[in-house]
N, C-alpha and C positions, 0 to 999 in steps of 0.2 A: 258486578262488583262482589268480591268475596267478603264474607263476614269474618269477624275475629276468630270464631271457632275453626273455620277452614284454614285460616292463616296459621293458627297454632297446630292444626293437624298436619299441614305441609312442613312446618318446622320440625315437628316430631318425626315425620317420615324421613326427612333429611338426616336428622341426628341418629336415628336408629339405623338408617341405611349407611351412614358413615361408619358406625360400629361394625356393620357387616362388611363394609369396604375394607376396614382395617383387617378383619379376619381374612378376607379374600387376598388382600395385598400381602400380608405377612405369610400366609400359607403358600401363596405363589412364590414369594421371594425365597422362602425356605426350600421349596422344591427346585427353584432355579439354581440356588447355590449348592444344594445337596445332591442333585441328580444331573445327568447329562441328557435328560429327556427333551424332546422337542417341545415347542410352545403348547400345542393343543392338550396333552394329558395334564400338564401342570395347571393350565387354565381351567379345564373341566373339574378337576378336584377342588381347586380353590373356589370356583363358582358354586359348586354344590354345597360346600360348607357355608358359604355366605348366604345362600338362598334359604337354607334351613333356619339359620339364625334370624335373618331378616323377616321371614314369614311369621315366625313365632312372636317376635317382639311387636311388629306392626299390627298383627291381628288383634293382639290384646291391648296394647297401649296407644296406638295411633287411631285405629278404626273402631276400637271397643266393640268388636264383633263377637256376638254369642251365636252366630250362625253355624251352620253345618261345617265343621272343620274339615272332614274328608272332602266335601264338595269344594270348599275354598282351596284346599291343597290341589285338587284335581284341576281347578281353573288356573292356578299358578303354574302347575305342571304344563298345561297347554301353552301358556305364555312362553315358558322355557323350551317347549318343543320347537318353537319358531326361533326364539332369541338365541338359544344355545348353538344350533348349527350355523346360523348366520354369523354370530359374533366369533365363533371358533374358526370357521373357514376364513372370514375376513381377517381376524387377528393372526392366524397362521400365515396367511398370504403376506400381510404387512411385515410380520416378524421374520419369516423364513425366506420369502422371495424378494421383498423390497428392502430387507435389512434394517427395518425400524427396531428400536430398542424394545425388548420384550416388556419391560415394566411400563414404558410409555403407552404401548398398545393396550396393556391391561387397564391402565388408568382411563384411557379413552373409552374402552368397552364399559367400564364401571360408570362413567358419566352418562353414557347413552342408556345404560340399564336403569339408572336412577330416574331419569326423566320419563322413560316409557313405562316403567313398572308402576310409578306413582299413579299415573292416569289409568292404567289398566286395573290396578288394585282399587282405586277410589271409585271408579264407575262400573266396573264389571265384577270383580271378585267380592268386594264388600259393599257395593252400592246399596243393596236392599237391606243390609244388616248392620249398617253403621250405627254406632251408639246404642247397641242393644245390650251391652254389658252395663249394668247399673251399679254394681258393687265394686268399688276400686280397690278393695283390700285383697 
């Protein structure tokens, strides 16, 4: 059973990730409207912007981690070393080959990313350094 602190942590992660999702969605939509690029470059640019935003907010405010930031970033980069090619290839296949709507594919990728990254961050990236920031100012 999860305690109140973990439930609040999960809610914060979802809210901060939603803000990153907005950044990803808006940047993808602007690239979709403003360019004739295929799915994959639009997705990669939008994903990169959202990852940087999400990492920064969740490290500080969700996981309260004072741990080694470069090491945490490296761990997140490892996650995206797997997630990015898988989601890009699958997303491109669904959008370009199967004819699915680009924005729908992006939303599905974002939902999958939210769930998998929470557990990865909670237990691997910040697991040993959670709640090590004591000053909230």
